[in-house]
N, CA, C and O atoms as a MOPAC input file, in Angstrom:
PM7 MOZYME 1SCF
protein

 N     -1.70400 1    13.26500 1   -10.49300 1
 C     -2.51700 1    12.07400 1   -10.35400 1
 C     -1.75500 1    11.05500 1    -9.53700 1
 O     -0.52400 1    11.03900 1    -9.54600 1
 N     -2.49200 1    10.18900 1    -8.81800 1
 C     -1.87800 1     9.13200 1    -8.01800 1
 C     -2.43000 1     7.78500 1    -8.45100 1
 O     -3.60500 1     7.65100 1    -8.79300 1
 N     -1.54300 1     6.78300 1    -8.42500 1
 C     -1.95100 1     5.40800 1    -8.69200 1
 C     -1.27400 1     4.50700 1    -7.68400 1
 O     -0.06900 1     4.61800 1    -7.45800 1
 N     -2.02800 1     3.62900 1    -7.08400 1
 C     -1.45400 1     2.62600 1    -6.18800 1
 C     -1.26100 1     1.34900 1    -7.00400 1
 O     -2.19700 1     0.85600 1    -7.63300 1
 N     -0.03600 1     0.82100 1    -6.98600 1
 C      0.27000 1    -0.34800 1    -7.79700 1
 C      1.00600 1    -1.39700 1    -6.97800 1
 O      1.70200 1    -1.08700 1    -6.01100 1
 N      0.83100 1    -2.64400 1    -7.39200 1
 C      1.57700 1    -3.77300 1    -6.84200 1
 C      2.68800 1    -4.09500 1    -7.82500 1
 O      2.43500 1    -4.26100 1    -9.01800 1
 N      3.90900 1    -4.18300 1    -7.33600 1
 C      5.05500 1    -4.50700 1    -8.17700 1
 C      5.62300 1    -5.85000 1    -7.75900 1
 O      5.78400 1    -6.12100 1    -6.56900 1
 N      5.92600 1    -6.68700 1    -8.73600 1
 C      6.59600 1    -7.95000 1    -8.48100 1
 C      7.86000 1    -7.97000 1    -9.32100 1
 O      7.81100 1    -7.91100 1   -10.55000 1
 N      8.99800 1    -8.05400 1    -8.63300 1
 C     10.30400 1    -7.99300 1    -9.28300 1
 C     10.86400 1    -9.39000 1    -9.46200 1
 O     10.93600 1   -10.14600 1    -8.49400 1
 N     11.26600 1    -9.75800 1   -10.68200 1
 C     11.98300 1   -11.01700 1   -10.84500 1
 C     13.36800 1   -10.90400 1   -10.20300 1
 O     13.85500 1    -9.79800 1    -9.97100 1
 N     13.99000 1   -12.02000 1    -9.92200 1
 C     15.29000 1   -12.03300 1    -9.24400 1
 C     16.32900 1   -11.16600 1    -9.93400 1
 O     17.14100 1   -10.53100 1    -9.26100 1
 N     16.32300 1   -11.12500 1   -11.24200 1
 C     17.36500 1   -10.39500 1   -11.97100 1
 C     17.22900 1    -8.87500 1   -11.86100 1
 O     18.19300 1    -8.15500 1   -12.11900 1
 N     16.05300 1    -8.37700 1   -11.48400 1
 C     15.86100 1    -6.93300 1   -11.39400 1
 C     15.82900 1    -6.42300 1    -9.95300 1
 O     15.59800 1    -5.23500 1    -9.73000 1
 N     16.05200 1    -7.28600 1    -8.98900 1
 C     15.90900 1    -6.90600 1    -7.58800 1
 C     16.88900 1    -5.81000 1    -7.17900 1
 O     16.59100 1    -5.03400 1    -6.27100 1
 N     18.04600 1    -5.73000 1    -7.82500 1
 C     19.05300 1    -4.72300 1    -7.47500 1
 C     18.85900 1    -3.39900 1    -8.22500 1
 O     19.59200 1    -2.44200 1    -7.97500 1
 N     17.89800 1    -3.33100 1    -9.12400 1
 C     17.67100 1    -2.13800 1    -9.93500 1
 C     17.10300 1    -1.00100 1    -9.07400 1
 O     16.16700 1    -1.23400 1    -8.30800 1
 N     17.64400 1     0.22200 1    -9.17900 1
 C     17.13500 1     1.35400 1    -8.40000 1
 C     15.87100 1     1.94700 1    -9.03300 1
 O     15.91700 1     3.02300 1    -9.62900 1
 N     14.76900 1     1.25500 1    -8.90200 1
 C     13.52800 1     1.61400 1    -9.60000 1
 C     12.99600 1     2.98100 1    -9.16300 1
 O     12.65600 1     3.80200 1   -10.01500 1
 N     12.91700 1     3.24000 1    -7.86500 1
 C     12.36400 1     4.52600 1    -7.39700 1
 C     13.20300 1     5.68700 1    -7.92600 1
 O     12.65900 1     6.71500 1    -8.32900 1
 N     14.51800 1     5.52600 1    -7.92400 1
 C     15.40600 1     6.56500 1    -8.45000 1
 C     15.13600 1     6.79900 1    -9.93400 1
 O     15.02000 1     7.94400 1   -10.37000 1
 N     15.03600 1     5.72300 1   -10.71000 1
 C     14.79900 1     5.85500 1   -12.15600 1
 C     13.44800 1     6.49000 1   -12.44500 1
 O     13.33000 1     7.29700 1   -13.36700 1
 N     12.41900 1     6.13400 1   -11.66400 1
 C     11.09600 1     6.73000 1   -11.88200 1
 C     11.12300 1     8.23300 1   -11.61600 1
 O     10.51300 1     9.01400 1   -12.34600 1
 N     11.83900 1     8.62800 1   -10.56100 1
 C     11.92900 1    10.05300 1   -10.23700 1
 C     12.77000 1    10.80400 1   -11.26900 1
 O     12.37300 1    11.87100 1   -11.73700 1
 N     13.91500 1    10.25400 1   -11.61800 1
 C     14.85000 1    10.93400 1   -12.51700 1
 C     14.36200 1    10.95600 1   -13.96400 1
 O     14.36200 1    12.00600 1   -14.60600 1
 N     13.94900 1     9.80200 1   -14.47200 1
 C     13.61600 1     9.68300 1   -15.89200 1
 C     12.17400 1    10.05500 1   -16.23000 1
 O     11.89000 1    10.46400 1   -17.35600 1
 N     11.24900 1     9.91800 1   -15.25400 1
 C      9.83600 1    10.12000 1   -15.56600 1
 C      9.16900 1    11.19200 1   -14.69900 1
 O      7.99000 1    11.49000 1   -14.89000 1
 N      9.91200 1    11.77700 1   -13.74500 1
 C      9.36600 1    12.77800 1   -12.83900 1
 C      8.16600 1    12.23500 1   -12.06400 1
 O      7.16500 1    12.92800 1   -11.88100 1
 N      8.28200 1    10.99400 1   -11.61600 1
 C      7.23400 1    10.32500 1   -10.86500 1
 C      7.73100 1    10.08500 1    -9.44300 1
 O      8.79500 1     9.50000 1    -9.24100 1
 N      6.95500 1    10.54000 1    -8.46000 1
 C      7.29500 1    10.32500 1    -7.05000 1
 C      6.79400 1     8.94900 1    -6.62700 1
 O      5.71600 1     8.51700 1    -7.03500 1
 N      7.59100 1     8.26200 1    -5.80000 1
 C      7.25100 1     6.92200 1    -5.34000 1
 C      7.11800 1     6.93500 1    -3.82000 1
 O      8.06800 1     7.27200 1    -3.11400 1
 N      5.94600 1     6.56900 1    -3.32100 1
 C      5.72000 1     6.41500 1    -1.89300 1
 C      5.57800 1     4.91900 1    -1.62200 1
 O      4.59000 1     4.30700 1    -2.02900 1
 N      6.54900 1     4.33500 1    -0.94500 1
 C      6.51300 1     2.90000 1    -0.65700 1
 C      5.58000 1     2.64700 1     0.51400 1
 O      5.76100 1     3.20300 1     1.59700 1
 N      4.58700 1     1.80800 1     0.28900 1
 C      3.61700 1     1.47500 1     1.31900 1
 C      4.01000 1     0.18000 1     2.01700 1
 O      3.93000 1     0.07500 1     3.24100 1
 N      4.43000 1    -0.79000 1     1.24200 1
 C      4.86500 1    -2.07200 1     1.79700 1
 C      5.87600 1    -2.67200 1     0.84600 1
 O      5.71700 1    -2.59800 1    -0.37200 1
 N      6.93100 1    -3.27500 1     1.41300 1
 C      7.96600 1    -3.88000 1     0.57700 1
 C      8.46600 1    -5.16700 1     1.21000 1
 O      8.65200 1    -5.25800 1     2.42300 1
 N      8.67700 1    -6.15100 1     0.36100 1
 C      9.28300 1    -7.40800 1     0.77600 1
 C     10.31200 1    -7.73200 1    -0.30100 1
 O      9.99100 1    -8.33200 1    -1.32600 1
 N     11.55400 1    -7.32400 1    -0.04900 1
 C     12.61300 1    -7.43900 1    -1.03800 1
 C     13.84100 1    -8.04400 1    -0.36400 1
 O     14.25400 1    -7.59000 1     0.70300 1
 N     14.42100 1    -9.06200 1    -0.98400 1
 C     15.63600 1    -9.70000 1    -0.47000 1
 C     16.46900 1   -10.17000 1    -1.64900 1
 O     15.91900 1   -10.49900 1    -2.70100 1
 N     17.80200 1   -10.20900 1    -1.49100 1
 C     18.67200 1   -10.65900 1    -2.58300 1
 C     18.32100 1   -12.07500 1    -3.04700 1
 O     18.00900 1   -12.94900 1    -2.23800 1
 N     18.37800 1   -12.28200 1    -4.36400 1
 C     18.14700 1   -13.58800 1    -4.98800 1
 C     16.76400 1   -14.16300 1    -4.72100 1
 O     16.58400 1   -15.38100 1    -4.75000 1
 N     15.79300 1   -13.30700 1    -4.46500 1
 C     14.41300 1   -13.74700 1    -4.29000 1
 C     13.50500 1   -12.82900 1    -5.09600 1
 O     13.90400 1   -11.73300 1    -5.48800 1
 N     12.29400 1   -13.28100 1    -5.33800 1
 C     11.30300 1   -12.44200 1    -5.99900 1
 C     10.88500 1   -11.36300 1    -5.01000 1
 O     10.58800 1   -11.66300 1    -3.85400 1
 N     10.86100 1   -10.11000 1    -5.45300 1
 C     10.49200 1    -8.99700 1    -4.58800 1
 C      9.07800 1    -8.53200 1    -4.85300 1
 O      8.59400 1    -8.59700 1    -5.98300 1
 N      8.41300 1    -8.06200 1    -3.80400 1
 C      7.05300 1    -7.54000 1    -3.93600 1
 C      6.97500 1    -6.20100 1    -3.21400 1
 O      7.48500 1    -6.03900 1    -2.10500 1
 N      6.32200 1    -5.24800 1    -3.87400 1
 C      6.13800 1    -3.92700 1    -3.28300 1
 C      4.74900 1    -3.40400 1    -3.61000 1
 O      4.19300 1    -3.68100 1    -4.67300 1
 N      4.20800 1    -2.64700 1    -2.67800 1
 C      3.01000 1    -1.86200 1    -2.94700 1
 C      3.46000 1    -0.41600 1    -2.83600 1
 O      3.96600 1     0.00400 1    -1.79500 1
 N      3.27800 1     0.34300 1    -3.90300 1
 C      3.71400 1     1.73800 1    -3.93200 1
 C      2.59400 1     2.61900 1    -4.45400 1
 O      1.69800 1     2.17500 1    -5.17200 1
 N      2.67600 1     3.88700 1    -4.06500 1
 C      1.78700 1     4.88400 1    -4.62600 1
 C      2.63600 1     5.78500 1    -5.50700 1
 O      3.60000 1     6.39600 1    -5.04500 1
 N      2.27000 1     5.86100 1    -6.77600 1
 C      2.99900 1     6.68100 1    -7.73500 1
 C      2.24500 1     7.98500 1    -7.94100 1
 O      1.02500 1     7.98700 1    -8.10000 1
 N      2.98000 1     9.10000 1    -7.93600 1
 C      2.36400 1    10.41500 1    -8.13400 1
 C      3.06600 1    11.14100 1    -9.26900 1
 O      4.29400 1    11.14900 1    -9.35300 1
 N      2.27500 1    11.74700 1   -10.13800 1
 C      2.84100 1    12.51500 1   -11.23800 1
 C      1.80500 1    12.78400 1   -12.30700 1
 O      0.62300 1    12.48400 1   -12.14000 1
 N      2.26100 1    13.35100 1   -13.40100 1
 C      1.41100 1    13.61500 1   -14.55500 1
 C      0.93600 1    12.28800 1   -15.13800 1
 O      1.69900 1    11.32200 1   -15.14900 1
 N     -0.28300 1    12.21500 1   -15.61500 1
 C     -0.86500 1    10.96700 1   -16.11200 1
 C     -0.01700 1    10.34500 1   -17.21300 1
 O      0.18300 1     9.13000 1   -17.22500 1
 N      0.48300 1    11.15700 1   -18.13700 1
 C      1.29500 1    10.61400 1   -19.22400 1
 C      2.62100 1    10.06900 1   -18.70500 1
 O      3.09800 1     9.03600 1   -19.17500 1
 N      3.21400 1    10.76000 1   -17.73800 1
 C      4.46600 1    10.28000 1   -17.15100 1
 C      4.24500 1     9.00900 1   -16.34600 1
 O      5.09200 1     8.11600 1   -16.35400 1
 N      3.10700 1     8.91700 1   -15.64700 1
 C      2.78700 1     7.69300 1   -14.90800 1
 C      2.66600 1     6.50300 1   -15.85800 1
 O      3.20200 1     5.42700 1   -15.59400 1
 N      1.96400 1     6.71200 1   -16.95300 1
 C      1.79000 1     5.62800 1   -17.92300 1
 C      3.12900 1     5.21600 1   -18.53500 1
 O      3.38700 1     4.02700 1   -18.71900 1
 N      3.98100 1     6.19600 1   -18.85000 1
 C      5.30000 1     5.89000 1   -19.40600 1
 C      6.15400 1     5.15100 1   -18.38100 1
 O      6.88800 1     4.23000 1   -18.74100 1
 N      6.07000 1     5.53900 1   -17.11400 1
 C      6.83100 1     4.87500 1   -16.06000 1
 C      6.37500 1     3.43500 1   -15.88400 1
 O      7.20200 1     2.53600 1   -15.73100 1
 N      5.07200 1     3.21000 1   -15.90500 1
 C      4.54000 1     1.84500 1   -15.77900 1
 C      4.97100 1     1.00200 1   -16.96800 1
 O      5.35500 1    -0.15600 1   -16.80100 1
 N      4.91100 1     1.56400 1   -18.15300 1
 C      5.34100 1     0.83800 1   -19.35500 1
 C      6.82600 1     0.49800 1   -19.27100 1
 O      7.21900 1    -0.60600 1   -19.64700 1
 N      7.66000 1     1.41900 1   -18.78500 1
 C      9.09100 1     1.16200 1   -18.62700 1
 C      9.32900 1     0.01700 1   -17.64700 1
 O     10.14600 1    -0.86600 1   -17.90600 1
 N      8.60100 1     0.03200 1   -16.50100 1
 C      8.77300 1    -1.05600 1   -15.52200 1
 C      8.41900 1    -2.39800 1   -16.14100 1
 O      9.12300 1    -3.38700 1   -15.93500 1
 N      7.33800 1    -2.43400 1   -16.89300 1
 C      6.94900 1    -3.69000 1   -17.55500 1
 C      8.01500 1    -4.13500 1   -18.55400 1
 O      8.27100 1    -5.33100 1   -18.69000 1
 N      8.64100 1    -3.18600 1   -19.25600 1
 C      9.69100 1    -3.53500 1   -20.22100 1
 C     10.92600 1    -4.10100 1   -19.52300 1
 O     11.73300 1    -4.78400 1   -20.15300 1
 N     11.07700 1    -3.82400 1   -18.23400 1
 C     12.19500 1    -4.33200 1   -17.45000 1
 C     11.87300 1    -5.67700 1   -16.79600 1
 O     12.68900 1    -6.21300 1   -16.04600 1
 N     10.70000 1    -6.21600 1   -17.07400 1
 C     10.30400 1    -7.50800 1   -16.51500 1
 C      9.60200 1    -7.41300 1   -15.17400 1
 O      9.34800 1    -8.43400 1   -14.53500 1
 N      9.28500 1    -6.20700 1   -14.74000 1
 C      8.58500 1    -6.00500 1   -13.47400 1
 C      7.08400 1    -6.11000 1   -13.73200 1
 O      6.54600 1    -5.41600 1   -14.59500 1
 N      6.41600 1    -6.97500 1   -12.98400 1
 C      4.96900 1    -7.10200 1   -13.13300 1
 C      4.31100 1    -5.95000 1   -12.38400 1
 O      4.63300 1    -5.69200 1   -11.22400 1
 N      3.39500 1    -5.26400 1   -13.04700 1
 C      2.71200 1    -4.11300 1   -12.46400 1
 C      1.22000 1    -4.39400 1   -12.46700 1
 O      0.62800 1    -4.64800 1   -13.51600 1
 N      0.62000 1    -4.34900 1   -11.29400 1
 C     -0.82100 1    -4.53400 1   -11.18000 1
 C     -1.42600 1    -3.37800 1   -10.41000 1
 O     -0.87300 1    -2.95000 1    -9.39700 1
 N     -2.54900 1    -2.87100 1   -10.87800 1
 C     -3.21800 1    -1.79400 1   -10.16100 1
 C     -3.87200 1    -2.35300 1    -8.91400 1
 O     -4.49500 1    -3.41400 1    -8.94900 1
 N     -3.72800 1    -1.63700 1    -7.81800 1
 C     -4.26500 1    -2.08600 1    -6.53900 1
 C     -5.60900 1    -1.42400 1    -6.30200 1
 O     -5.70600 1    -0.19800 1    -6.25000 1
 N     -6.64200 1    -2.23400 1    -6.15900 1
 C     -7.98000 1    -1.71600 1    -5.89100 1
 C     -8.48600 1    -2.16400 1    -4.52100 1
 O     -9.67100 1    -2.02700 1    -4.21400 1
 N     -7.59000 1    -2.69500 1    -3.70900 1
 C     -8.01700 1    -3.21600 1    -2.42000 1
 C     -8.36000 1    -2.08800 1    -1.45700 1
 O     -7.84600 1    -0.97400 1    -1.55500 1
 N     -9.23500 1    -2.41100 1    -0.53400 1
 C     -9.60500 1    -1.48600 1     0.52800 1
 C     -9.72800 1    -2.26800 1     1.82100 1
 O     -9.99800 1    -3.46900 1     1.81400 1
 N     -9.52900 1    -1.58000 1     2.91900 1
 C     -9.72300 1    -2.18000 1     4.23800 1
 C    -11.21800 1    -2.21500 1     4.53000 1
 O    -11.94100 1    -1.25500 1     4.26400 1
 N    -11.66000 1    -3.32400 1     5.07600 1
 C    -13.05700 1    -3.48800 1     5.44800 1
 C    -13.11500 1    -3.86400 1     6.92700 1
 O    -12.34800 1    -4.71300 1     7.38300 1
 N    -14.00900 1    -3.24400 1     7.66800 1
 C    -14.15300 1    -3.52300 1     9.09300 1
 C    -15.55600 1    -4.06100 1     9.35000 1
 O    -16.55000 1    -3.41100 1     9.02800 1
 N    -15.62400 1    -5.24400 1     9.92900 1
 C    -16.89400 1    -5.86000 1    10.29700 1
 C    -17.32100 1    -5.25400 1    11.63000 1
 O    -16.82000 1    -5.64500 1    12.68400 1
 N    -18.23900 1    -4.30800 1    11.58100 1
 C    -18.64700 1    -3.59000 1    12.79000 1
 C    -19.34200 1    -4.49700 1    13.79700 1
 O    -19.34500 1    -4.20000 1    14.99200 1
 N    -19.93100 1    -5.59800 1    13.33500 1
 C    -20.58100 1    -6.53300 1    14.25800 1
 C    -19.55200 1    -7.35200 1    15.03400 1
 O    -19.79600 1    -7.73500 1    16.17800 1
 N    -18.40800 1    -7.62000 1    14.41600 1
 C    -17.36800 1    -8.40300 1    15.08300 1
 C    -16.42500 1    -7.53100 1    15.91200 1
 O    -15.85400 1    -8.00500 1    16.89400 1
 N    -16.25900 1    -6.27900 1    15.53400 1
 C    -15.31800 1    -5.37500 1    16.20900 1
 C    -15.75500 1    -5.12800 1    17.65000 1
 O    -16.92600 1    -4.85700 1    17.91500 1
 N    -14.80100 1    -5.22600 1    18.57900 1
 C    -15.08500 1    -4.98800 1    19.99900 1
 C    -14.54000 1    -3.63400 1    20.45900 1
 O    -14.52800 1    -3.34600 1    21.65600 1
 N    -14.08700 1    -2.80100 1    19.51400 1
 C    -13.59900 1    -1.44800 1    19.79200 1
 C    -12.46600 1    -1.42100 1    20.81400 1
 O    -12.40200 1    -0.52800 1    21.65900 1
 N    -11.57600 1    -2.40500 1    20.73000 1
 C    -10.46400 1    -2.48600 1    21.68900 1
 C     -9.38300 1    -1.45300 1    21.40300 1
 O     -8.65900 1    -1.04800 1    22.31300 1
 N     -9.26500 1    -1.01700 1    20.13300 1
 C     -8.30400 1     0.01100 1    19.77500 1
 C     -6.90500 1    -0.48300 1    19.47100 1
 O     -6.02400 1     0.33000 1    19.19500 1
 N     -6.66500 1    -1.79300 1    19.51000 1
 C     -5.32400 1    -2.30000 1    19.20900 1
 C     -4.87000 1    -1.89700 1    17.81000 1
 O     -3.69300 1    -1.59900 1    17.60600 1
 N     -5.76100 1    -1.88400 1    16.87400 1
 C     -5.41500 1    -1.53400 1    15.49500 1
 C     -4.96900 1    -0.08200 1    15.36800 1
 O     -4.18300 1     0.24700 1    14.47900 1
 N     -5.45400 1     0.77600 1    16.23300 1
 C     -5.08800 1     2.19000 1    16.14200 1
 C     -3.60900 1     2.41100 1    16.45200 1
 O     -3.00500 1     3.37000 1    15.97100 1
 N     -3.03900 1     1.53500 1    17.24200 1
 C     -1.63600 1     1.66600 1    17.61300 1
 C     -0.66700 1     1.33400 1    16.50100 1
 O      0.48600 1     1.76500 1    16.54400 1
 N     -1.10600 1     0.57100 1    15.49500 1
 C     -0.21300 1     0.18400 1    14.39800 1
 C     -0.51800 1     0.93000 1    13.10700 1
 O      0.21000 1     0.77800 1    12.12600 1
 N     -1.56200 1     1.72000 1    13.08800 1
 C     -1.95000 1     2.43500 1    11.86800 1
 C     -1.02800 1     3.63900 1    11.65500 1
 O     -1.07800 1     4.59500 1    12.42800 1
 N     -0.18000 1     3.60400 1    10.60400 1
 C      0.79600 1     4.67200 1    10.42100 1
 C      0.20200 1     6.01300 1     9.99700 1
 O      0.85300 1     7.04800 1    10.14200 1
 N     -1.01800 1     6.00900 1     9.47800 1
 C     -1.62100 1     7.26000 1     8.99600 1
 C     -2.74300 1     7.76400 1     9.90700 1
 O     -3.36800 1     8.78500 1     9.62300 1
 N     -2.99000 1     7.04400 1    10.99800 1
 C     -4.07800 1     7.36800 1    11.92400 1
 C     -5.44500 1     7.32900 1    11.25000 1
 O     -6.35800 1     8.06600 1    11.62200 1
 N     -5.57000 1     6.45500 1    10.25000 1
 C     -6.86500 1     6.25900 1     9.60400 1
 C     -7.82300 1     5.53700 1    10.56100 1
 O     -9.03800 1     5.72300 1    10.49300 1
 N     -7.26700 1     4.72300 1    11.44300 1
 C     -8.05600 1     4.06200 1    12.48000 1
 C     -7.84800 1     4.82100 1    13.77900 1
 O     -6.71500 1     5.13100 1    14.14800 1
 N     -8.93200 1     5.12100 1    14.46900 1
 C     -8.84400 1     5.90400 1    15.70300 1
 C    -10.04800 1     5.58200 1    16.58100 1
 O    -11.08000 1     5.12000 1    16.09300 1
 N     -9.90500 1     5.82800 1    17.86900 1
 C    -11.03900 1     5.69900 1    18.77600 1
 C    -11.66600 1     7.07200 1    18.94800 1
 O    -10.98100 1     8.05400 1    19.23600 1
 N    -12.97500 1     7.12500 1    18.76700 1
 C    -13.68600 1     8.39600 1    18.92100 1
 C    -13.72200 1     8.74600 1    20.41200 1
 O    -14.17200 1     7.93800 1    21.22400 1
 N    -13.25200 1     9.94100 1    20.77500 1
 C    -13.10700 1    10.28900 1    22.18800 1
 C    -14.42000 1    10.29300 1    22.98000 1
 O    -14.42400 1     9.98000 1    24.17100 1
 N    -15.51000 1    10.63800 1    22.34100 1
 C    -16.76700 1    10.74400 1    23.07900 1
 C    -17.44800 1     9.39000 1    23.30100 1
 O    -18.17800 1     9.22300 1    24.27800 1
 N    -17.21500 1     8.41400 1    22.40000 1
 C    -17.90100 1     7.11500 1    22.51500 1
 C    -16.94400 1     5.93700 1    22.70700 1
 O    -17.37900 1     4.83900 1    23.05300 1
 N    -15.66600 1     6.15100 1    22.48700 1
 C    -14.66000 1     5.08200 1    22.51400 1
 C    -14.98000 1     3.96400 1    21.52600 1
 O    -14.60900 1     2.80900 1    21.73400 1
 N    -15.66900 1     4.32200 1    20.45500 1
 C    -15.93700 1     3.40300 1    19.34800 1
 C    -14.85900 1     3.61000 1    18.29700 1
 O    -14.29200 1     4.69600 1    18.18500 1
 N    -14.57700 1     2.56300 1    17.52500 1
 C    -13.57600 1     2.65400 1    16.47500 1
 C    -14.08100 1     3.51200 1    15.33100 1
 O    -15.20000 1     3.32800 1    14.85100 1
 N    -13.26300 1     4.43900 1    14.90200 1
 C    -13.55900 1     5.25700 1    13.73100 1
 C    -12.57900 1     4.90900 1    12.62300 1
 O    -11.46700 1     4.45600 1    12.89400 1
 N    -12.98200 1     5.11700 1    11.38900 1
 C    -12.13700 1     4.78900 1    10.24200 1
 C    -12.24600 1     5.89600 1     9.20800 1
 O    -13.31200 1     6.12200 1     8.63700 1
 N    -11.12300 1     6.59100 1     8.96900 1
 C    -11.05800 1     7.63900 1     7.94600 1
 C    -10.48900 1     6.99900 1     6.67800 1
 O     -9.27500 1     6.98000 1     6.47200 1
 N    -11.36200 1     6.48600 1     5.84800 1
 C    -10.95900 1     5.75100 1     4.64000 1
 C    -10.00700 1     6.55900 1     3.75500 1
 O     -9.11500 1     5.98800 1     3.12900 1
 N    -10.18400 1     7.85700 1     3.69700 1
 C     -9.34100 1     8.68200 1     2.83000 1
 C     -7.88600 1     8.72100 1     3.30100 1
 O     -6.99600 1     9.01300 1     2.50200 1
 N     -7.62700 1     8.43500 1     4.56900 1
 C     -6.26100 1     8.42000 1     5.09300 1
 C     -5.60000 1     7.05100 1     4.94400 1
 O     -4.37900 1     6.93800 1     5.05000 1
 N     -6.38600 1     6.02700 1     4.70300 1
 C     -5.88900 1     4.64200 1     4.68300 1
 C     -5.01700 1     4.39200 1     3.45000 1
 O     -5.40200 1     4.72100 1     2.32800 1
 N     -3.83900 1     3.80600 1     3.67500 1
 C     -2.93800 1     3.45700 1     2.57500 1
 C     -2.91100 1     1.95400 1     2.32800 1
 O     -2.08000 1     1.47900 1     1.55300 1
 N     -3.78600 1     1.20400 1     2.95700 1
 C     -3.92900 1    -0.24400 1     2.80500 1
 C     -2.58400 1    -0.95700 1     3.04300 1
 O     -2.18400 1    -1.83500 1     2.27900 1
 N     -1.91700 1    -0.55800 1     4.10600 1
 C     -0.65200 1    -1.21600 1     4.46300 1
 C     -0.91000 1    -2.57000 1     5.10100 1
 O     -0.01100 1    -3.40900 1     5.15700 1
 N     -2.11700 1    -2.79000 1     5.57900 1
 C     -2.58800 1    -4.04600 1     6.16200 1
 C     -1.96100 1    -4.37600 1     7.50600 1
 O     -2.06400 1    -5.51500 1     7.96300 1
 N     -1.32400 1    -3.42500 1     8.14300 1
 C     -0.73700 1    -3.69300 1     9.45400 1
 C     -1.81000 1    -3.94300 1    10.51000 1
 O     -1.54600 1    -4.61300 1    11.50800 1
 N     -2.99500 1    -3.42300 1    10.30900 1
 C     -4.07800 1    -3.59000 1    11.27100 1
 C     -4.67100 1    -5.00200 1    11.26000 1
 O     -5.20000 1    -5.45700 1    12.27400 1
 N     -4.58800 1    -5.68700 1    10.13500 1
 C     -5.26200 1    -6.97900 1     9.99600 1
 C     -4.75900 1    -8.01300 1    11.00400 1
 O     -5.57500 1    -8.58300 1    11.72900 1
 N     -3.44500 1    -8.28200 1    11.08400 1
 C     -3.00400 1    -9.29100 1    12.05300 1
 C     -3.10100 1    -8.81500 1    13.50400 1
 O     -3.02300 1    -9.62800 1    14.42500 1
 N     -3.26900 1    -7.51300 1    13.71600 1
 C     -3.35400 1    -6.96200 1    15.07000 1
 C     -4.72200 1    -7.19300 1    15.68700 1
 O     -4.83700 1    -7.28300 1    16.91000 1
 N     -5.74900 1    -7.29000 1    14.87800 1
 C     -7.11400 1    -7.40300 1    15.38800 1
 C     -7.33900 1    -8.77200 1    16.04000 1
 O     -7.23100 1    -9.80000 1    15.37200 1
 N     -7.65100 1    -8.78900 1    17.34500 1
 C     -7.79700 1   -10.06800 1    18.05000 1
 C     -9.06000 1   -10.84300 1    17.67100 1
 O     -9.14500 1   -12.04200 1    17.93800 1
 N    -10.04100 1   -10.17800 1    17.05500 1
 C    -11.28700 1   -10.85800 1    16.70200 1
 C    -11.47800 1   -10.98800 1    15.19500 1
 O    -12.55900 1   -11.34600 1    14.72700 1
 N    -10.40500 1   -10.69200 1    14.42700 1
 C    -10.43300 1   -10.80500 1    12.96000 1
 C    -11.56700 1   -10.01000 1    12.32500 1
 O    -12.23000 1   -10.48500 1    11.40300 1
 N    -11.78200 1    -8.80000 1    12.82400 1
 C    -12.84000 1    -7.94200 1    12.29300 1
 C    -12.37200 1    -7.10400 1    11.11400 1
 O    -13.18300 1    -6.44700 1    10.46200 1
 N    -11.05700 1    -7.12000 1    10.82800 1
 C    -10.51000 1    -6.29000 1     9.76000 1
 C     -9.98800 1    -7.19000 1     8.64200 1
 O     -9.29900 1    -8.17800 1     8.89500 1
 N    -10.32300 1    -6.83800 1     7.41300 1
 C     -9.86600 1    -7.61000 1     6.24600 1
 C     -9.74100 1    -6.67400 1     5.06100 1
 O    -10.06000 1    -5.48800 1     5.15500 1
 N     -9.27200 1    -7.21500 1     3.94000 1
 C     -9.24500 1    -6.43200 1     2.71000 1
 C    -10.26300 1    -6.99900 1     1.74200 1
 O    -10.58100 1    -8.18800 1     1.77600 1
 N    -10.76700 1    -6.14000 1     0.88500 1
 C    -11.66500 1    -6.57100 1    -0.17500 1
 C    -11.30700 1    -5.83700 1    -1.44100 1
 O    -10.54900 1    -4.86800 1    -1.40300 1
 N    -11.83300 1    -6.27600 1    -2.55100 1
 C    -11.57900 1    -5.62500 1    -3.84500 1
 C    -12.63500 1    -4.60900 1    -4.14500 1
 O    -12.58700 1    -3.96000 1    -5.19100 1

């Protein structure tokens, strides 16, 4: 099973090797989608956790016991097709190729199943046609 979660680390836990502990102690794989972590600051990460449902729940409970805030991520990328000009700039920053130009029409295509909601496409769009929603 996979769960996408938002993690917020208090300053005191920023040096903790969380991904290592999740893999070693709970057999949970961690795929980091986005991270903003710096010494002596609050850290934020969006990760995808993979593993057995019971191990995922135990891992989330352990993180919470360490003072790490865990929130389930339900966000999705939304594209306003009326505003989009099909320029393709977003396709160049999409790490999973979820955004692509269709070769026959040169219109923007979006493979939602490939999207990891890294949000790199949002600031790239010159007409603000891309956003996130819940």
